[in-house]
C-alpha positions as protocol buffer text, in pm:
chain_id: "A"
residue {
  index: 1
  type: MET
  ca { x: -3938 y: -1615 z: 1660 }
}
residue {
  index: 2
  type: ASP
  ca { x: -4298 y: -1729 z: 1683 }
}
residue {
  index: 3
  type: ASP
  ca { x: -4385 y: -2084 z: 1587 }
}
residue {
  index: 4
  type: TRP
  ca { x: -4584 y: -2106 z: 1263 }
}
residue {
  index: 5
  type: LYS
  ca { x: -4816 y: -2356 z: 1432 }
}
residue {
  index: 6
  type: ASP
  ca { x: -4950 y: -2074 z: 1645 }
}
residue {
  index: 7
  type: PHE
  ca { x: -5055 y: -1882 z: 1333 }
}
residue {
  index: 8
  type: LYS
  ca { x: -5172 y: -2155 z: 1099 }
}
residue {
  index: 9
  type: ARG
  ca { x: -5417 y: -1934 z: 907 }
}
residue {
  index: 10
  type: VAL
  ca { x: -5153 y: -1671 z: 837 }
}
residue {
  index: 11
  type: PHE
  ca { x: -4907 y: -1941 z: 737 }
}
residue {
  index: 12
  type: LEU
  ca { x: -5153 y: -2109 z: 500 }
}
residue {
  index: 13
  type: THR
  ca { x: -5255 y: -1774 z: 349 }
}
residue {
  index: 14
  type: LEU
  ca { x: -4896 y: -1684 z: 269 }
}
residue {
  index: 15
  type: ALA
  ca { x: -4779 y: -2033 z: 168 }
}
residue {
  index: 16
  type: THR
  ca { x: -5072 y: -2144 z: -49 }
}
residue {
  index: 17
  type: PRO
  ca { x: -5017 y: -1919 z: -358 }
}
residue {
  index: 18
  type: GLY
  ca { x: -4650 y: -2010 z: -389 }
}
residue {
  index: 19
  type: SER
  ca { x: -4717 y: -2376 z: -321 }
}
residue {
  index: 20
  type: LEU
  ca { x: -4988 y: -2389 z: -589 }
}
residue {
  index: 21
  type: TRP
  ca { x: -4758 y: -2217 z: -836 }
}
residue {
  index: 22
  type: MET
  ca { x: -4479 y: -2471 z: -770 }
}
residue {
  index: 23
  type: LEU
  ca { x: -4725 y: -2759 z: -793 }
}
residue {
  index: 24
  type: LEU
  ca { x: -4886 y: -2648 z: -1120 }
}
residue {
  index: 25
  type: PHE
  ca { x: -4583 y: -2517 z: -1304 }
}
residue {
  index: 26
  type: PHE
  ca { x: -4299 y: -2727 z: -1162 }
}
residue {
  index: 27
  type: ALA
  ca { x: -4398 y: -3047 z: -983 }
}
residue {
  index: 28
  type: ILE
  ca { x: -4668 y: -3164 z: -1226 }
}
residue {
  index: 29
  type: PRO
  ca { x: -4468 y: -3086 z: -1546 }
}
residue {
  index: 30
  type: MET
  ca { x: -4160 y: -3256 z: -1398 }
}
residue {
  index: 31
  type: ALA
  ca { x: -4364 y: -3561 z: -1304 }
}
residue {
  index: 32
  type: PHE
  ca { x: -4501 y: -3575 z: -1658 }
}
residue {
  index: 33
  type: LEU
  ca { x: -4150 y: -3556 z: -1806 }
}
residue {
  index: 34
  type: PHE
  ca { x: -4032 y: -3828 z: -1569 }
}
residue {
  index: 35
  type: VAL
  ca { x: -4311 y: -4058 z: -1687 }
}
residue {
  index: 36
  type: LEU
  ca { x: -4240 y: -3957 z: -2048 }
}
residue {
  index: 37
  type: SER
  ca { x: -3872 y: -4051 z: -2013 }
}
residue {
  index: 38
  type: PHE
  ca { x: -3983 y: -4415 z: -1969 }
}
residue {
  index: 39
  type: SER
  ca { x: -4228 y: -4400 z: -2258 }
}
residue {
  index: 40
  type: SER
  ca { x: -4225 y: -4440 z: -2635 }
}
residue {
  index: 41
  type: LYS
  ca { x: -4424 y: -4305 z: -2924 }
}
residue {
  index: 42
  type: ALA
  ca { x: -4744 y: -4497 z: -2983 }
}
residue {
  index: 43
  type: VAL
  ca { x: -4798 y: -4699 z: -3299 }
}
residue {
  index: 44
  type: ILE
  ca { x: -5145 y: -4635 z: -3441 }
}
residue {
  index: 45
  type: ASP
  ca { x: -5265 y: -4826 z: -3750 }
}
residue {
  index: 46
  type: GLY
  ca { x: -4910 y: -4932 z: -3824 }
}
residue {
  index: 47
  type: GLU
  ca { x: -4772 y: -4577 z: -3815 }
}
residue {
  index: 48
  type: ILE
  ca { x: -4573 y: -4401 z: -3543 }
}
residue {
  index: 49
  type: SER
  ca { x: -4778 y: -4123 z: -3391 }
}
residue {
  index: 50
  type: THR
  ca { x: -4629 y: -3779 z: -3343 }
}
residue {
  index: 51
  type: THR
  ca { x: -4855 y: -3687 z: -3051 }
}
residue {
  index: 52
  type: ALA
  ca { x: -4958 y: -4009 z: -2872 }
}
residue {
  index: 53
  type: TYR
  ca { x: -4736 y: -4213 z: -2639 }
}
residue {
  index: 54
  type: ASP
  ca { x: -4728 y: -4553 z: -2475 }
}
residue {
  index: 55
  type: TYR
  ca { x: -4641 y: -4460 z: -2119 }
}
residue {
  index: 56
  type: MET
  ca { x: -4401 y: -4638 z: -1884 }
}
residue {
  index: 57
  type: ASN
  ca { x: -4315 y: -4920 z: -2120 }
}
residue {
  index: 58
  type: THR
  ca { x: -3941 y: -4891 z: -2192 }
}
residue {
  index: 59
  type: PHE
  ca { x: -3592 y: -4805 z: -2064 }
}
residue {
  index: 60
  type: GLN
  ca { x: -3467 y: -4753 z: -2419 }
}
residue {
  index: 61
  type: ASN
  ca { x: -3454 y: -4375 z: -2386 }
}
residue {
  index: 62
  type: TYR
  ca { x: -3200 y: -4398 z: -2103 }
}
residue {
  index: 63
  type: VAL
  ca { x: -3005 y: -4663 z: -2293 }
}
residue {
  index: 64
  type: GLU
  ca { x: -2990 y: -4432 z: -2593 }
}
residue {
  index: 65
  type: SER
  ca { x: -2899 y: -4138 z: -2369 }
}
residue {
  index: 66
  type: ALA
  ca { x: -2596 y: -4333 z: -2249 }
}
residue {
  index: 67
  type: GLY
  ca { x: -2472 y: -4366 z: -2608 }
}
residue {
  index: 68
  type: HIS
  ca { x: -2133 y: -4232 z: -2707 }
}
residue {
  index: 69
  type: ASN
  ca { x: -2259 y: -3920 z: -2884 }
}
residue {
  index: 70
  type: TYR
  ca { x: -2465 y: -3798 z: -2591 }
}
residue {
  index: 71
  type: LEU
  ca { x: -2195 y: -3882 z: -2337 }
}
residue {
  index: 72
  type: VAL
  ca { x: -1952 y: -3669 z: -2539 }
}
residue {
  index: 73
  type: LEU
  ca { x: -2197 y: -3379 z: -2529 }
}
residue {
  index: 74
  type: LEU
  ca { x: -2249 y: -3427 z: -2155 }
}
residue {
  index: 75
  type: TRP
  ca { x: -1876 y: -3439 z: -2089 }
}
residue {
  index: 76
  type: ARG
  ca { x: -1826 y: -3126 z: -2300 }
}
residue {
  index: 77
  type: ALA
  ca { x: -2091 y: -2947 z: -2094 }
}
residue {
  index: 78
  type: ILE
  ca { x: -1925 y: -3059 z: -1770 }
}
residue {
  index: 79
  type: TRP
  ca { x: -1574 y: -2942 z: -1849 }
}
residue {
  index: 80
  type: THR
  ca { x: -1665 y: -2621 z: -2033 }
}
residue {
  index: 81
  type: SER
  ca { x: -1892 y: -2530 z: -1741 }
}
residue {
  index: 82
  type: ALA
  ca { x: -1610 y: -2604 z: -1497 }
}
residue {
  index: 83
  type: ILE
  ca { x: -1366 y: -2378 z: -1687 }
}
residue {
  index: 84
  type: ALA
  ca { x: -1624 y: -2099 z: -1717 }
}
residue {
  index: 85
  type: THR
  ca { x: -1701 y: -2125 z: -1345 }
}
residue {
  index: 86
  type: ALA
  ca { x: -1333 y: -2110 z: -1253 }
}
residue {
  index: 87
  type: LEU
  ca { x: -1283 y: -1801 z: -1469 }
}
residue {
  index: 88
  type: CYS
  ca { x: -1592 y: -1639 z: -1315 }
}
residue {
  index: 89
  type: LEU
  ca { x: -1449 y: -1703 z: -968 }
}
residue {
  index: 90
  type: ALA
  ca { x: -1108 y: -1562 z: -1063 }
}
residue {
  index: 91
  type: LEU
  ca { x: -1269 y: -1245 z: -1201 }
}
residue {
  index: 92
  type: ALA
  ca { x: -1549 y: -1206 z: -947 }
}
residue {
  index: 93
  type: TYR
  ca { x: -1351 y: -1240 z: -624 }
}
residue {
  index: 94
  type: PRO
  ca { x: -1133 y: -930 z: -666 }
}
residue {
  index: 95
  type: LEU
  ca { x: -1430 y: -744 z: -811 }
}
residue {
  index: 96
  type: ALA
  ca { x: -1646 y: -827 z: -510 }
}
residue {
  index: 97
  type: MET
  ca { x: -1367 y: -727 z: -274 }
}
residue {
  index: 98
  type: ALA
  ca { x: -1321 y: -398 z: -458 }
}
residue {
  index: 99
  type: VAL
  ca { x: -1691 y: -318 z: -416 }
}
residue {
  index: 100
  type: CYS
  ca { x: -1690 y: -415 z: -46 }
}
residue {
  index: 101
  type: PHE
  ca { x: -1383 y: -204 z: 33 }
}
residue {
  index: 102
  type: ALA
  ca { x: -1497 y: 93 z: -176 }
}
residue {
  index: 103
  type: ALA
  ca { x: -1615 y: 414 z: -13 }
}
residue {
  index: 104
  type: PRO
  ca { x: -1973 y: 376 z: 119 }
}
residue {
  index: 105
  type: ARG
  ca { x: -2105 y: 647 z: -114 }
}
residue {
  index: 106
  type: TRP
  ca { x: -1985 y: 451 z: -420 }
}
residue {
  index: 107
  type: ARG
  ca { x: -2116 y: 108 z: -325 }
}
residue {
  index: 108
  type: PRO
  ca { x: -2478 y: 158 z: -441 }
}
residue {
  index: 109
  type: LEU
  ca { x: -2356 y: 275 z: -782 }
}
residue {
  index: 110
  type: LEU
  ca { x: -2111 y: -15 z: -813 }
}
residue {
  index: 111
  type: LEU
  ca { x: -2380 y: -266 z: -715 }
}
residue {
  index: 112
  type: LEU
  ca { x: -2613 y: -110 z: -971 }
}
residue {
  index: 113
  type: LEU
  ca { x: -2349 y: -160 z: -1240 }
}
residue {
  index: 114
  type: LEU
  ca { x: -2317 y: -524 z: -1134 }
}
residue {
  index: 115
  type: ILE
  ca { x: -2693 y: -583 z: -1155 }
}
residue {
  index: 116
  type: LEU
  ca { x: -2736 y: -384 z: -1476 }
}
residue {
  index: 117
  type: PRO
  ca { x: -2671 y: -683 z: -1711 }
}
residue {
  index: 118
  type: PHE
  ca { x: -2980 y: -856 z: -1566 }
}
residue {
  index: 119
  type: TRP
  ca { x: -3191 y: -580 z: -1717 }
}
residue {
  index: 120
  type: ILE
  ca { x: -3093 y: -686 z: -2069 }
}
residue {
  index: 121
  type: ASN
  ca { x: -3232 y: -998 z: -2236 }
}
residue {
  index: 122
  type: LEU
  ca { x: -2993 y: -1294 z: -2254 }
}
residue {
  index: 123
  type: LEU
  ca { x: -3045 y: -1329 z: -2629 }
}
residue {
  index: 124
  type: ILE
  ca { x: -2951 y: -965 z: -2688 }
}
residue {
  index: 125
  type: ARG
  ca { x: -2639 y: -995 z: -2474 }
}
residue {
  index: 126
  type: THR
  ca { x: -2530 y: -1310 z: -2655 }
}
residue {
  index: 127
  type: TYR
  ca { x: -2577 y: -1153 z: -2997 }
}
residue {
  index: 128
  type: ALA
  ca { x: -2380 y: -853 z: -2871 }
}
residue {
  index: 129
  type: MET
  ca { x: -2092 y: -1091 z: -2801 }
}
residue {
  index: 130
  type: TYR
  ca { x: -2135 y: -1236 z: -3148 }
}
residue {
  index: 131
  type: SER
  ca { x: -2115 y: -892 z: -3311 }
}
residue {
  index: 132
  type: ILE
  ca { x: -1807 y: -801 z: -3107 }
}
residue {
  index: 133
  type: PHE
  ca { x: -1602 y: -1114 z: -3180 }
}
residue {
  index: 134
  type: ARG
  ca { x: -1703 y: -1196 z: -3537 }
}
residue {
  index: 135
  type: THR
  ca { x: -1449 y: -1158 z: -3817 }
}
residue {
  index: 136
  type: THR
  ca { x: -1568 y: -805 z: -3897 }
}
residue {
  index: 137
  type: GLY
  ca { x: -1641 y: -720 z: -3534 }
}
residue {
  index: 138
  type: VAL
  ca { x: -1500 y: -455 z: -3306 }
}
residue {
  index: 139
  type: VAL
  ca { x: -1214 y: -668 z: -3171 }
}
residue {
  index: 140
  type: ASN
  ca { x: -1084 y: -765 z: -3516 }
}
residue {
  index: 141
  type: GLN
  ca { x: -1121 y: -407 z: -3633 }
}
residue {
  index: 142
  type: ALA
  ca { x: -902 y: -299 z: -3341 }
}
residue {
  index: 143
  type: PHE
  ca { x: -646 y: -564 z: -3433 }
}
residue {
  index: 144
  type: GLY
  ca { x: -657 y: -440 z: -3792 }
}
residue {
  index: 145
  type: LEU
  ca { x: -547 y: -92 z: -3680 }
}
residue {
  index: 146
  type: VAL
  ca { x: -213 y: -238 z: -3572 }
}
residue {
  index: 147
  type: GLY
  ca { x: -182 y: -472 z: -3870 }
}
residue {
  index: 148
  type: LEU
  ca { x: -305 y: -791 z: -3704 }
}
residue {
  index: 149
  type: GLY
  ca { x: -586 y: -1030 z: -3787 }
}
residue {
  index: 150
  type: PRO
  ca { x: -856 y: -1086 z: -3867 }
}
residue {
  index: 151
  type: TYR
  ca { x: -885 y: -1383 z: -3633 }
}
residue {
  index: 152
  type: GLU
  ca { x: -1164 y: -1638 z: -3615 }
}
residue {
  index: 153
  type: MET
  ca { x: -1295 y: -1595 z: -3261 }
}
residue {
  index: 154
  type: LEU
  ca { x: -1632 y: -1764 z: -3302 }
}
residue {
  index: 155
  type: ASN
  ca { x: -1754 y: -2119 z: -3365 }
}
residue {
  index: 156
  type: ASN
  ca { x: -1515 y: -2275 z: -3115 }
}
residue {
  index: 157
  type: THR
  ca { x: -1512 y: -2385 z: -2752 }
}
residue {
  index: 158
  type: TYR
  ca { x: -1325 y: -2074 z: -2639 }
}
residue {
  index: 159
  type: ALA
  ca { x: -1604 y: -1853 z: -2769 }
}
residue {
  index: 160
  type: VAL
  ca { x: -1860 y: -2058 z: -2574 }
}
residue {
  index: 161
  type: ILE
  ca { x: -1655 y: -2024 z: -2254 }
}
residue {
  index: 162
  type: MET
  ca { x: -1617 y: -1648 z: -2304 }
}
residue {
  index: 163
  type: GLY
  ca { x: -1992 y: -1620 z: -2357 }
}
residue {
  index: 164
  type: LEU
  ca { x: -2068 y: -1818 z: -2041 }
}
residue {
  index: 165
  type: VAL
  ca { x: -1832 y: -1603 z: -1835 }
}
residue {
  index: 166
  type: TYR
  ca { x: -1989 y: -1287 z: -1973 }
}
residue {
  index: 167
  type: VAL
  ca { x: -2344 y: -1404 z: -1902 }
}
residue {
  index: 168
  type: TYR
  ca { x: -2298 y: -1562 z: -1558 }
}
residue {
  index: 169
  type: LEU
  ca { x: -2029 y: -1345 z: -1397 }
}
residue {
  index: 170
  type: PRO
  ca { x: -2286 y: -1144 z: -1192 }
}
residue {
  index: 171
  type: PHE
  ca { x: -2415 y: -1468 z: -1041 }
}
residue {
  index: 172
  type: MET
  ca { x: -2069 y: -1520 z: -893 }
}
residue {
  index: 173
  type: VAL
  ca { x: -2010 y: -1161 z: -783 }
}
residue {
  index: 174
  type: LEU
  ca { x: -2329 y: -1114 z: -581 }
}
residue {
  index: 175
  type: PRO
  ca { x: -2293 y: -1405 z: -333 }
}
residue {
  index: 176
  type: LEU
  ca { x: -1924 y: -1321 z: -292 }
}
residue {
  index: 177
  type: TYR
  ca { x: -2012 y: -960 z: -219 }
}
residue {
  index: 178
  type: SER
  ca { x: -2275 y: -1067 z: 33 }
}
residue {
  index: 179
  type: THR
  ca { x: -2023 y: -1287 z: 216 }
}
residue {
  index: 180
  type: ILE
  ca { x: -1726 y: -1050 z: 208 }
}
residue {
  index: 181
  type: GLU
  ca { x: -1942 y: -762 z: 329 }
}
residue {
  index: 182
  type: LYS
  ca { x: -2028 y: -960 z: 645 }
}
residue {
  index: 183
  type: LEU
  ca { x: -1662 y: -1043 z: 708 }
}
residue {
  index: 184
  type: ASP
  ca { x: -1527 y: -916 z: 1041 }
}
residue {
  index: 185
  type: ARG
  ca { x: -1237 y: -701 z: 927 }
}
residue {
  index: 186
  type: SER
  ca { x: -1080 y: -712 z: 1272 }
}
residue {
  index: 187
  type: PHE
  ca { x: -963 y: -1064 z: 1182 }
}
residue {
  index: 188
  type: LEU
  ca { x: -771 y: -923 z: 887 }
}
residue {
  index: 189
  type: GLU
  ca { x: -623 y: -644 z: 1097 }
}
residue {
  index: 190
  type: ALA
  ca { x: -517 y: -893 z: 1364 }
}
residue {
  index: 191
  type: SER
  ca { x: -349 y: -1114 z: 1106 }
}
residue {
  index: 192
  type: LEU
  ca { x: -156 y: -820 z: 962 }
}
residue {
  index: 193
  type: ASP
  ca { x: -63 y: -691 z: 1308 }
}
residue {
  index: 194
  type: LEU
  ca { x: 79 y: -1033 z: 1394 }
}
residue {
  index: 195
  type: GLY
  ca { x: 315 y: -1013 z: 1098 }
}
residue {
  index: 196
  type: ALA
  ca { x: 134 y: -1203 z: 825 }
}
residue {
  index: 197
  type: THR
  ca { x: 170 y: -1075 z: 471 }
}
residue {
  index: 198
  type: GLN
  ca { x: -129 y: -969 z: 260 }
}
residue {
  index: 199
  type: ALA
  ca { x: -111 y: -1294 z: 64 }
}
residue {
  index: 200
  type: LYS
  ca { x: -88 y: -1509 z: 376 }
}
residue {
  index: 201
  type: THR
  ca { x: -377 y: -1318 z: 536 }
}
residue {
  index: 202
  type: PHE
  ca { x: -589 y: -1382 z: 230 }
}
residue {
  index: 203
  type: TRP
  ca { x: -524 y: -1757 z: 211 }
}
residue {
  index: 204
  type: LEU
  ca { x: -537 y: -1828 z: 586 }
}
residue {
  index: 205
  type: VAL
  ca { x: -809 y: -1583 z: 696 }
}
residue {
  index: 206
  type: THR
  ca { x: -1011 y: -1423 z: 416 }
}
residue {
  index: 207
  type: TRP
  ca { x: -1048 y: -1725 z: 189 }
}
residue {
  index: 208
  type: PRO
  ca { x: -1165 y: -1975 z: 456 }
}
residue {
  index: 209
  type: LEU
  ca { x: -1413 y: -1725 z: 601 }
}
residue {
  index: 210
  type: THR
  ca { x: -1564 y: -1645 z: 262 }
}
residue {
  index: 211
  type: LEU
  ca { x: -1575 y: -2007 z: 145 }
}
residue {
  index: 212
  type: PRO
  ca { x: -1956 y: -2036 z: 184 }
}
residue {
  index: 213
  type: GLY
  ca { x: -1999 y: -1748 z: -63 }
}
residue {
  index: 214
  type: VAL
  ca { x: -1751 y: -1912 z: -299 }
}
residue {
  index: 215
  type: ILE
  ca { x: -1941 y: -2241 z: -289 }
}
residue {
  index: 216
  type: THR
  ca { x: -2275 y: -2067 z: -342 }
}
residue {
  index: 217
  type: GLY
  ca { x: -2136 y: -1870 z: -636 }
}
residue {
  index: 218
  type: ILE
  ca { x: -1993 y: -2185 z: -792 }
}
residue {
  index: 219
  type: ILE
  ca { x: -2331 y: -2359 z: -771 }
}
residue {
  index: 220
  type: LEU
  ca { x: -2518 y: -2055 z: -909 }
}
residue {
  index: 221
  type: VAL
  ca { x: -2284 y: -2040 z: -1209 }
}
residue {
  index: 222
  type: TYR
  ca { x: -2205 y: -2406 z: -1273 }
}
residue {
  index: 223
  type: ILE
  ca { x: -2559 y: -2541 z: -1281 }
}
residue {
  index: 224
  type: PRO
  ca { x: -2695 y: -2291 z: -1539 }
}
residue {
  index: 225
  type: CYS
  ca { x: -2381 y: -2341 z: -1749 }
}
residue {
  index: 226
  type: LEU
  ca { x: -2446 y: -2716 z: -1759 }
}
residue {
  index: 227
  type: GLY
  ca { x: -2784 y: -2676 z: -1927 }
}
residue {
  index: 228
  type: THR
  ca { x: -2708 y: -2381 z: -2151 }
}
residue {
  index: 229
  type: PHE
  ca { x: -2791 y: -2411 z: -2519 }
}
residue {
  index: 230
  type: LEU
  ca { x: -2830 y: -2053 z: -2644 }
}
residue {
  index: 231
  type: THR
  ca { x: -2469 y: -1949 z: -2586 }
}
residue {
  index: 232
  type: SER
  ca { x: -2320 y: -2262 z: -2738 }
}
residue {
  index: 233
  type: ASP
  ca { x: -2559 y: -2242 z: -3034 }
}
residue {
  index: 234
  type: ILE
  ca { x: -2485 y: -1879 z: -3126 }
}
residue {
  index: 235
  type: LEU
  ca { x: -2117 y: -1852 z: -3031 }
}
residue {
  index: 236
  type: GLY
  ca { x: -2005 y: -2212 z: -3071 }
}
residue {
  index: 237
  type: GLY
  ca { x: -2198 y: -2335 z: -3373 }
}
residue {
  index: 238
  type: PRO
  ca { x: -2311 y: -2693 z: -3445 }
}
residue {
  index: 239
  type: ASN
  ca { x: -1963 y: -2840 z: -3384 }
}
residue {
  index: 240
  type: ASN
  ca { x: -1959 y: -2713 z: -3027 }
}
residue {
  index: 241
  type: TRP
  ca { x: -2298 y: -2825 z: -2905 }
}
residue {
  index: 242
  type: ASN
  ca { x: -2340 y: -2960 z: -2554 }
}
residue {
  index: 243
  type: ILE
  ca { x: -2609 y: -3162 z: -2382 }
}
residue {
  index: 244
  type: GLY
  ca { x: -2842 y: -2861 z: -2357 }
}
residue {
  index: 245
  type: ASN
  ca { x: -2845 y: -2827 z: -2735 }
}
residue {
  index: 246
  type: ALA
  ca { x: -2923 y: -3198 z: -2772 }
}
residue {
  index: 247
  type: ILE
  ca { x: -3221 y: -3163 z: -2536 }
}
residue {
  index: 248
  type: GLN
  ca { x: -3346 y: -2858 z: -2725 }
}
residue {
  index: 249
  type: ASN
  ca { x: -3311 y: -3046 z: -3053 }
}
residue {
  index: 250
  type: GLN
  ca { x: -3512 y: -3344 z: -2929 }
}
residue {
  index: 251
  type: PHE
  ca { x: -3802 y: -3129 z: -2806 }
}
residue {
  index: 252
  type: LEU
  ca { x: -3820 y: -2867 z: -3081 }
}
residue {
  index: 253
  type: GLU
  ca { x: -3685 y: -3023 z: -3400 }
}
residue {
  index: 254
  type: SER
  ca { x: -3675 y: -3402 z: -3376 }
}
residue {
  index: 255
  type: ASN
  ca { x: -4008 y: -3415 z: -3189 }
}
residue {
  index: 256
  type: ASN
  ca { x: -3871 y: -3699 z: -2976 }
}
residue {
  index: 257
  type: TRP
  ca { x: -3997 y: -3590 z: -2636 }
}
residue {
  index: 258
  type: PRO
  ca { x: -3927 y: -3921 z: -2454 }
}
residue {
  index: 259
  type: LEU
  ca { x: -3558 y: -3907 z: -2544 }
}
residue {
  index: 260
  type: GLY
  ca { x: -3543 y: -3536 z: -2462 }
}
residue {
  index: 261
  type: ALA
  ca { x: -3702 y: -3607 z: -2123 }
}
residue {
  index: 262
  type: ALA
  ca { x: -3449 y: -3881 z: -2051 }
}
residue {
  index: 263
  type: LEU
  ca { x: -3159 y: -3650 z: -2143 }
}
residue {
  index: 264
  type: SER
  ca { x: -3309 y: -3380 z: -1920 }
}
residue {
  index: 265
  type: PHE
  ca { x: -3323 y: -3610 z: -1620 }
}
residue {
  index: 266
  type: ILE
  ca { x: -2967 y: -3731 z: -1675 }
}
residue {
  index: 267
  type: LEU
  ca { x: -2860 y: -3367 z: -1668 }
}
residue {
  index: 268
  type: MET
  ca { x: -3072 y: -3320 z: -1355 }
}
residue {
  index: 269
  type: TYR
  ca { x: -2897 y: -3612 z: -1186 }
}
residue {
  index: 270
  type: VAL
  ca { x: -2562 y: -3446 z: -1256 }
}
residue {
  index: 271
  type: THR
  ca { x: -2703 y: -3127 z: -1104 }
}
residue {
  index: 272
  type: PHE
  ca { x: -2814 y: -3316 z: -793 }
}
residue {
  index: 273
  type: ILE
  ca { x: -2461 y: -3450 z: -755 }
}
residue {
  index: 274
  type: ALA
  ca { x: -2328 y: -3092 z: -768 }
}
residue {
  index: 275
  type: LEU
  ca { x: -2579 y: -2987 z: -502 }
}
residue {
  index: 276
  type: MET
  ca { x: -2478 y: -3280 z: -281 }
}
residue {
  index: 277
  type: VAL
  ca { x: -2115 y: -3175 z: -310 }
}
residue {
  index: 278
  type: ARG
  ca { x: -2215 y: -2819 z: -218 }
}
residue {
  index: 279
  type: ALA
  ca { x: -2406 y: -2943 z: 90 }
}
residue {
  index: 280
  type: PHE
  ca { x: -2111 y: -3157 z: 196 }
}
residue {
  index: 281
  type: LEU
  ca { x: -1866 y: -2867 z: 163 }
}
residue {
  index: 282
  type: ALA
  ca { x: -2105 y: -2631 z: 340 }
}
residue {
  index: 283
  type: LYS
  ca { x: -2118 y: -2864 z: 643 }
}
residue {
  index: 284
  type: ARG
  ca { x: -1739 y: -2866 z: 663 }
}
residue {
  index: 285
  type: SER
  ca { x: -1707 y: -2489 z: 620 }
}
residue {
  index: 286
  type: THR
  ca { x: -1694 y: -2258 z: 921 }
}
residue {
  index: 287
  type: GLY
  ca { x: -1692 y: -1932 z: 728 }
}
residue {
  index: 288
  type: VAL
  ca { x: -1941 y: -1648 z: 700 }
}
residue {
  index: 289
  type: ASP
  ca { x: -2271 y: -1771 z: 555 }
}
residue {
  index: 290
  type: ALA
  ca { x: -2369 y: -1611 z: 224 }
}
């Protein structure tokens, strides 16, 4: 491959638009929020301003973010995201394998069906879940036909987890499919020829070789789940809020941007920890890269 230094003009032409976009719409706004997280609302003529701030003058926002209520919301986001990610992995792995081992003429159609949910707005999909699982929804109507229910399936943690699995399952399937498709099937045949069972072949050959795709899928699902607020708001209700809902509330309703910025960066630090774990596991893995 040619060195980019030999084609500096081409490199700059291609890199400049994307770099400017990231600078204007990511780096600068994030820098502003970082400064805002150490700021407080300005006091003008003895009254607290709703639009002006005294910048870089306090750590109080982080102290308040470490309060019991916000730590509970953060912990709820961590463990509900972990359960949703585990369920996505359990569902996505056999699904990805089924697509990879399907007849070649069916794979494009199956991949299209996997990508199809991305064509529908997240809000619409979440309200579809709401209409299905509400007391008068399709599921309870089906239970009613056999004399069961109605059951309250919304406004609880389980509903939030189901919603997260429904929304983010494709993010787990696609990297797994990419990894399994590149798998050298002669390894599987050799394992079976040497007397290993299907289960032993999976755990000793298939699983280690596809571990990079597993790790990538976990990151792609877990990180968005951590910051979600729409799913927990619609399906979980106020009693099942997580840290994402608290951040949304500070920015849109309480108009306390400094505290919202501090909560956002705490969530970002948790995300960085997840990415560090992913990088550590990726270095130890010798499987097929996703």
